Backbone as a ProteinNet text record, in pm:
[ID]
protein_1_A
[PRIMARY]
XXXXXXXXXXXXXXXXXXXXXXXXXXXXXXXXXXXXXXXXXXXXXXXXXXXXXXXXXXXXXXXXXXXXXXXXXXXXXXXXXXXXXXXXXXXXXXXXXXXXXXXXXXXXXXXXXXXXXXXXXXXXXXXXXXXXXXXXXXXXXXXXXXXXXXXXXXXXXXXXXXXXXXXXXXXXXX
[TERTIARY]
-3508.6	-3578.8	-3684.2	-3723.2	-3842	-3870.2	-3780.5	-3781.1	-3797.3	-3694.7	-3671.6	-3790.1	-3955.7	-4052.4	-4160.3	-4121.1	-4214.5	-4180.2	-4082	-4001.4	-4028.1	-3998.5	-4069.8	-4229.4	-4260.1	-4461.1	-4516	-4383.3	-4458.8	-4412.7	-4289.4	-4263.5	-4352.2	-4370.2	-4472.6	-4593.5	-4668.2	-4749.1	-4819.8	-4668.3	-4661.9	-4641	-4575.6	-4639.5	-4720	-4790.2	-4944.2	-5049.1	-5004.4	-5135.4	-5096.7	-4953.1	-4907	-4948.6	-4938.4	-4995.6	-5165.8	-5217.4	-5368	-5351.3	-5333.6	-5363	-5363.1	-5243.6	-5243.2	-5305.3	-5319.8	-5481.5	-5591.9	-5594	-5768.4	-5890.5	-5776.9	-5885.7	-5991.2	-5955.7	-6052.5	-6088.6	-6135.8	-6155.2	-6249	-6224.3	-6344.8	-6458.9	-6616.7	-6734.1	-6849.7	-6919.6	-6981	-7098.3	-7218.4	-7310.1	-7454.1	-7540.3	-7656.2	-7761.5	-7883.1	-7941.2	-8101.7	-8233.8	-8305.3	-8438.1	-8586.3	-8674.9	-8813.3	-8900.1	-9043.9	-9008.4	-9176.7	-9111.5	-9347.3	-9337.8	-9518.3	-9560.5	-9603.4	-9671.8	-9740.1	-9784.2	-9860	-9965.6	-9891.8	-9988.7	-9907.3	-10004.7	-9934.4	-9918.2	-9801.1	-9730.5	-9775.9	-9836.2	-9913.3	-10016.5	-10136.1	-10294.4	-10266.7	-10376.4	-10327.4	-10460.1	-10495.2	-10611.6	-10628.5	-10641.3	-10633.8	-10677.9	-10557.9	-10573.8	-10619.5	-10636.3	-10645.1	-10579.7	-10402.6	-10274.1	-10257.5	-10360.6	-10338.9	-10364.1	-10245	-10261.7	-10286.4	-10329.7	-10279.2	-10167.4	-10152.3	-10088.8	-9943.1	-9788.8	-9676.8	-9677.5	-9735.1	-9772.4	-9899.6	-9965.6	-10121.3	-10171	-10097.2	-10160.5	-10066.3	-9956	-9912.7	-9760	-9748.7	-9658.4	-9514.5	-9413	-9302.5	-9211.8	-9114.2	-9049.9	-8838.5	-8732.9	-8582.4	-8482.2	-8394.7	-8275.8	-8184.5	-8084.5	-8007.1	-7859.3	-7753.6	-7566.1	-7544.9	-7465.9	-7360.2	-7211.8	-7141.6	-6984.5	-6893.2	-6869.1	-6813.3	-6720.6	-6662.2	-6571.3	-6605.6	-6535.7	-6573.8	-6472.1	-6459.7	-6409.6	-6426.7	-6342.8	-6330.4	-6499.1	-6510.6	-6611	-6779.3	-6725	-6826.5	-6855.8	-6888.9	-6929.1	-6892.9	-7001.7	-7039.3	-7034.5	-6983.9	-7028.2	-7024.4	-7120.5	-7069.8	-7214.1	-7193.6	-7285.3	-7339.5	-7507.8	-7524.7	-7693.4	-7695.3	-7776	-7927.8	-7992.3	-8075.6	-8198.2	-8270.4	-8370.8	-8518.9	-8617.3	-8744.2	-8857.6	-8953.5	-9091.4	-9167.5	-9283.3	-9416	-9521.1	-9533.8	-9652.4	-9678.5	-9544.5	-9534.5	-9501.1	-9481.9	-9440.1	-9262.7	-9136.1	-9070.3	-8965.1	-8821.4	-8791.2	-8619.4	-8567.8	-8462.8	-8425	-8318.2	-8245.3	-8091.5	-8063.8	-7900.1	-7916.9	-7854	-7839.5	-7678.2	-7674.9	-7557.9	-7646.5	-7532.2	-7590.8	-7477.9	-7550	-7460.7	-7515.5	-7439.9	-7473.9	-7370.1	-7451.3	-7359.9	-7377.5	-7250.4	-7293.9	-7244.5	-7359.4	-7329.3	-7203.7	-7229.4	-7137.6	-7052.8	-6904.5	-6862	-6842.8	-7030.4	-7049.5	-7070.4	-7074.8	-7158.1	-7294.7	-7391.3	-7514.3	-7557.9	-7571.5	-7542.3	-7651.2	-7718	-7790.2	-7796.2	-7838.2	-7825.4	-7867.2	-7750.8	-7906.3	-7856.4	-7964.9	-7907.7	-7989	-7896.5	-7944.5	-7889.9	-7999	-8013.5	-8061.2	-7970.2	-8069.5	-7968.4	-8102.3	-7994.6	-8158.8	-8188.6	-8262.2	-8299.4	-8468.5	-8545.6	-8600.7	-8632.6	-8665.3	-8770	-8939.2	-9034.5	-9060.7	-9097.2	-9176.6	-9307.2	-9361.1	-9493.3	-9621.6	-9706.2	-9834.3	-9739.8	-9686.9	-9638	-9510	-9541.6	-9402.3	-9296.4	-9181.5	-9062	-9080.7	-9246.8	-9174.9	-9175.7	-9173.6	-9109.4	-9024	-8917	-8783.3	-8849.9	-8774	-8805.2	-8672.5	-8681.6	-8535.7	-8602.8	-8500.2	-8506	-8454.2	-8535.3	-8521.3	-8503.7	-8385.8	-8446	-8383.3	-8489.8	-8384	-8426.1	-8361.6	-8424	-8276.7	-8386.3	-8335.3	-8321.9	-8231.3	-8247.2	-8144.3	-8117.4	-7988.9	-7919.5	-7789.1	-7656	-7639.4	-7602.4	-7552	-7400.6	-7297.7	-7146.8	-7144.7	-7148.8	-7114.8	-6969.8	-6884.5	-6760.4	-6646.2	-6524.3	-6514	-6538.8	-6559.1	-6570.2	-6710.6	-6771.8	-6901.1	-7051.5	-7142.7	-7191.2	-7333.5	-7474.8	-7583.6	-7683.1	-7809.3	-7920.2	-8050.4	-8151.7	-8297.7	-8276	-8368.4	-8398.9	-8547.6	-8590.7	-8666.5	-8710.1	-8803.1	-8751	-8883.1	-8844.1	-8946	-8843.3	-8960.7	-8887.3	-8972	-8950.7	-9035.4	-8929.2	-9014.2	-8998.9	-9137.6	-9104.7	-9202.7	-9350	-9279.8	-9488	-9530.5	-9488.9	-9516.6	-9494	-9506	-9420.1	-9481.4	-9356.9	-9350.8	-9249	-9267.8	-9216.8	-9159.3	-8973.2	-8891.4	-8897.3	-8875.3	-8833.7	-8815.2	-8600.5	-8499.1	-8384.1	-8353.4	-8211.3	-8095.9	-8014.5	-7888.7	-7813.5	-7664.1	-7574.3	-7455.7	-7332.6	-7233.8	-7103.2	-6992	-6887.3	-6765.5
963.6	880.5	940.5	1019.8	1092.1	1134.5	1249.8	1291	1218.9	1100.8	977.5	910.6	892.6	808.6	873.6	1060.9	1158.5	1147.3	1157.8	1163.8	1079.8	940.9	833.8	830.1	843.1	850.7	977.2	1060.9	1188.5	1117	1067.8	1000.6	881.7	771.3	689.7	738	822.6	931.5	942.2	1020.5	1091.3	999.8	876.2	738.7	698.5	717.6	656	717	922.4	968.2	991.3	920.6	979.3	855.3	721.5	590.2	589	617.5	669.6	746.1	803.2	948.1	887.9	809.2	792.1	681.6	549.9	449.5	528	548.7	575.1	653.6	764.8	858.5	922.5	986	1086.6	1234.8	1248.7	1363	1473.8	1583.9	1676.7	1720.9	1709.9	1726.8	1901.9	1912	2020	2023.5	1982.2	1921.1	2029	2096.3	2122.9	2079.1	2051.5	2002.6	2092.7	2076.2	2149	2055.7	2041.9	1977.5	2029.5	1873.1	1904.2	1857	1924.6	1808.8	1815	1667.5	1664.3	1585.9	1719.4	1623.7	1509.2	1447.2	1328.8	1320.3	1291.7	1336.9	1362.1	1389.2	1382.2	1292	1264.9	1178.7	1151.1	1230.9	1239.4	1304.8	1197.9	1251.5	1382.8	1470.6	1596.6	1565.5	1570.7	1587.2	1755.5	1807	1996.5	2009.3	2106.1	2205.8	2357	2430.6	2514.8	2657.4	2566.8	2667.9	2646.4	2576	2453.8	2554.7	2539.1	2625.4	2571.8	2469.9	2380.5	2278	2157.5	2087.6	2211.3	2135.6	2201.5	2257.9	2170.8	2145.4	2125.5	2205.8	2105.2	2128.8	2082.5	2047.1	2080.2	2131.4	2226.2	2116.1	2176.1	2110.3	2173.1	2174.1	2294.9	2191.5	2336.2	2346.8	2401.4	2275.6	2341	2332	2417.8	2428	2392.2	2268.7	2269.9	2236.5	2294	2282.5	2188.7	2066	2033.3	1978.4	2034.6	2021.1	1870.8	1830.5	1702.8	1597	1503.9	1487.5	1302.5	1257	1168	1037.9	928.4	803.4	697.2	689.6	615.5	618.4	787.6	826.9	741.6	640.5	529	623.8	648.8	661.5	857.7	898.7	1035.8	1129.1	1185.9	1217.5	1396.2	1422.2	1557.9	1690.5	1763.1	1861.9	1926.2	1949.8	2075.1	2181.2	2236.3	2355	2370.9	2364.3	2422.5	2541.1	2557.8	2669.6	2579.2	2592.6	2549.7	2630.7	2570.2	2686.7	2609.4	2617.1	2500.9	2600.2	2630.6	2729.7	2895.5	2977.5	3040.3	3000.6	2924.9	2915.1	2846	2987.4	2961.5	2873.6	2840.2	2757.8	2757.5	2631.5	2637.8	2512.2	2409.7	2253.9	2300.4	2180.8	2185.6	2013.4	1953.8	1838.1	1758	1645.3	1547.9	1461.5	1459.6	1399	1300.5	1142.6	999.7	992.3	932.9	891.9	747.8	654.7	564.1	520.7	469.6	429	331.9	196.8	61	-6.7	101.3	101	193.2	145.8	275.5	263.5	261.3	304.6	408.5	456.5	589	653.7	527.9	521	389.1	470.2	393.2	425.4	351	322.2	455.2	507.3	576.8	595.4	585.4	544.3	681.7	762.9	890.6	877.5	941.9	919.7	1057.7	1171.8	1239.4	1259.2	1333.8	1328.9	1477.1	1526.6	1682.5	1733	1847	1954.9	2026.9	2091.5	2172.2	2249.9	2419.1	2489.5	2564.7	2583.6	2659.1	2740.1	2878	2927.4	3005.4	2900.9	2935.6	2980	2916.6	2971	2994.6	2938.5	2961.4	2984.8	3088.2	3195	3115.2	3171.8	3194.8	3074	2969.3	2858.1	2763	2624.8	2534.3	2438.6	2355.4	2309.1	2159.1	2079.9	1873.1	1833.5	1729.8	1626.7	1618.8	1650.9	1611.8	1437.5	1328.3	1219.2	1232.3	1113	1155.2	967.1	934	821.8	816.6	782.2	785.9	755	736.8	577.5	695.4	653.8	738.5	679.8	777.1	697.3	853.8	824.9	941.2	869.2	959.3	969.4	1013.9	982.1	1069.8	1142.3	1268.9	1323.2	1332.1	1382.6	1368	1329.4	1313	1267.2	1318.8	1514.8	1558.1	1618.6	1559.9	1630	1519.2	1495.8	1413.4	1454.1	1432.3	1438.5	1312.4	1364.4	1284.9	1300.7	1236.3	1216	1122.3	1212.4	1083.3	1096.8	1026.2	1049.3	944.2	962.5	884.3	929.6	869.9	965.6	1070.9	1178.5	1250	1289.4	1259.7	1270.9	1425.8	1517.5	1654.1	1687.2	1786.5	1869.8	1803.5	1659.3	1612.1	1568	1548.3	1541	1395.2	1364.7	1217.9	1308.6	1399.8	1418.2	1355.2	1344.9	1298	1366.2	1380	1476.2	1405.5	1498.1	1453.3	1558.4	1536.3	1582.2	1534.6	1669.9	1698.2	1761.8	1747.9	1811.9	1751.6	1814.8	1805.6	1822.5	1728.2	1667	1759.1	1813.8	1861.9	1845.4
1571.5	1520.5	1538.4	1580.1	1552.9	1436.4	1423.1	1305.8	1155.2	1157.8	1090.7	1025.3	1170	1099.5	1004.6	1046.4	970.8	841.6	802.7	670.1	631.3	643.5	617.2	602.8	684.5	643	529.4	529.1	444.1	284.7	293.3	156.1	136.6	212.7	148	164.5	198.8	160.4	40.4	-29.6	-153.6	-233	-189.9	-303.4	-358.9	-267.1	-240.9	-278.5	-257.2	-354.6	-504.1	-506.4	-687.8	-711.5	-711	-739	-777.1	-606.4	-616.6	-772.7	-807.5	-871.8	-995.9	-1000.3	-1117.6	-1217.4	-1107.6	-1164.1	-1146.2	-1078.8	-1066.6	-1191.6	-1255.4	-1327.6	-1279.1	-1187.9	-1125	-1232.3	-1259.5	-1299.2	-1218.8	-1317.1	-1231.9	-1335.1	-1248.1	-1337	-1344.2	-1415.9	-1437.8	-1474.7	-1417.8	-1486.2	-1489.5	-1561.1	-1595.4	-1649.1	-1557.8	-1610.1	-1568.9	-1650.5	-1621.6	-1648.2	-1553.7	-1598.8	-1541.5	-1589.8	-1559.3	-1431.6	-1336.7	-1209.6	-1149.6	-1221.9	-1236.6	-1092.2	-1049.3	-891.5	-880.2	-795.1	-815.8	-725.7	-569.1	-486.3	-283	-217.9	-79.5	12.1	78.4	75.1	258	257.1	409.1	473.6	496.6	520.7	694.5	668.4	792.4	818.1	965.4	1016.1	1091	967.7	993	1144.7	1171.9	1330.2	1339.6	1426.1	1399	1335.2	1335.1	1290.4	1158.8	1126.6	1011.6	881	794.8	633.1	507	492.9	396	380.7	259.2	257.1	197.1	213.4	138.4	7.8	-58.9	-209.1	-205.4	-329.6	-343.3	-450.9	-563.6	-688.8	-784.8	-754.2	-832	-955.6	-1032.8	-1135.9	-1085.4	-1120.4	-1130.8	-1227.1	-1231.5	-1281.8	-1225.4	-1237	-1158.5	-1271.9	-1225	-1285.5	-1174.5	-1206	-1127.5	-1192	-1091.9	-1112.3	-1028.6	-1086.3	-973.7	-1033.7	-929.3	-946.3	-839.7	-913.7	-826.9	-884.8	-821.3	-949.6	-1000.1	-1090.5	-1185.8	-1172.3	-1187.8	-1156.5	-1257.4	-1372	-1526	-1574.8	-1592.2	-1656.1	-1635.9	-1524	-1489.1	-1363.7	-1227.3	-1107.1	-1141.7	-1103.5	-1070.1	-960.5	-832.6	-734.8	-731.6	-652.9	-669.2	-547.3	-549.1	-466.7	-526.4	-566.9	-594.7	-568	-652.9	-567.6	-734.6	-657.9	-779.9	-738.5	-826.5	-818.6	-866.2	-787.4	-765.1	-780.2	-922.6	-942.9	-911.4	-834	-882.7	-891.6	-994.8	-1000.3	-998.3	-937.2	-916.5	-720.8	-639.9	-501.1	-585.9	-529.4	-547.1	-446.2	-466.6	-353.5	-398.8	-317	-350.5	-318.8	-343	-333.1	-299.2	-212.2	-228	-168.2	-225	-253.1	-277.8	-287.2	-326.3	-424.1	-486.5	-678.8	-650.8	-717	-716.6	-828.6	-943.7	-1090.1	-1127.7	-1174.4	-1256.7	-1364.4	-1439.7	-1587.6	-1588.6	-1628.7	-1608.6	-1742.7	-1807.3	-1989.8	-1979.2	-2045.1	-2103.4	-2270.3	-2269.9	-2409.2	-2434.8	-2585.2	-2611.5	-2580.4	-2601	-2527.1	-2401.7	-2329.8	-2161.3	-2077.8	-1990.6	-1913.8	-1780.6	-1764.5	-1657.2	-1516.6	-1400.8	-1302	-1139.6	-1116.7	-997.2	-905.2	-817.7	-639.7	-602.8	-578.2	-511.6	-371.5	-263.3	-124.8	-134.3	30.5	16	65.8	84.7	93	41.1	8.8	-47.4	70.7	38.3	85.2	-0.8	48.8	-68.8	49.5	4.1	54.8	-1.1	103.8	44.2	183.5	186.6	257.1	382.3	470.9	637.2	605.7	721.2	744	740.1	687.3	676.9	527.8	500.5	408.5	489.3	439.3	503.9	394.3	518.3	429.7	488.4	381.7	393.3	347	363.2	264	191.5	86.5	-118.6	-91	-184.3	-253.4	-309.2	-452.4	-557.2	-634	-660.9	-733	-893.6	-989.4	-1171.7	-1202.5	-1314	-1429.3	-1577.6	-1644.5	-1801.8	-1888.6	-1974.6	-2105.3	-2084	-2127.3	-2108	-2243.7	-2349.8	-2486.9	-2418	-2483.3	-2467.4	-2627.1	-2620.7	-2755.5	-2763	-2664.5	-2711.6	-2558.5	-2576.1	-2474.9	-2285	-2361.6	-2263.2	-2206	-2275.8	-2296	-2315.2	-2173.7	-2227.8	-2191.4	-2259.1	-2227.4	-2226.4	-2132.1	-2092.7	-2048.8	-2016.2	-2051	-1929.4	-1868.7	-1644	-1626.5	-1534.3	-1481.2	-1384.2	-1298.8	-1144.5	-1071.3	-929.7	-850.1	-701.7	-696.1	-589.7	-484.5	-406	-255	-172.1	-196.2	-96	-54.8	46.1	57.4	103.7	152.6	145.8	87.8	-48.6	-186	-230.3	-318.8	-467.3	-600.7	-644.4	-792.7	-845.8	-1017.3	-1113.1	-1192.8	-1119.9	-1236.8	-1419.2	-1451.4	-1624.6	-1682.5	-1653.2	-1653.2	-1804.9	-1865.7	-1965.9	-1902.4	-1906.4	-1869.4	-1975.9	-1914.4	-1976.4	-1873.4	-1882	-1790.5	-1886.7	-1867.8	-1894	-1816.9
[MASK]
++++++++++++++++++++++++++++++++++++++++++++++++++++++++++++++++++++++++++++++++++++++++++++++++++++++++++++++++++++++++++++++++++++++++++++++++++++++++++++++++++++++++++++++

């Protein structure tokens, strides 16, 4: 009887997965984006002590290059994991993040809402550099070039390295 329950469970699981795959239209995507990161201000104030070497980022603009891999559902919801390379006027670093996007319209030109949450690390004046949480909220426009290729432009707010930054990004989704 125990073997019979297992067989029924496996058959049910196979049927459920087949039905879910048939109706959900889940696809794989790859995204490449680059942008300019405009420094605004430090989000904290520090009373300097004897070992304080300055803010993590001090009035430095930057550029980044990000690559994201993930899945899309109905060409409206996108979720994936990404890595990025950072450069803030000579201070190099990297970021690792989860990336979520939503396109509210299925038209050729659609608004875009983006959320990134992750970790960034830069090699600044501190020994071994500094690592902090990265969070970004962005809005933009997405243009569907073909069924499998999109181009987008977005901007928003980026909080990382104890600083508020304004990223302006251009990207391609395949």
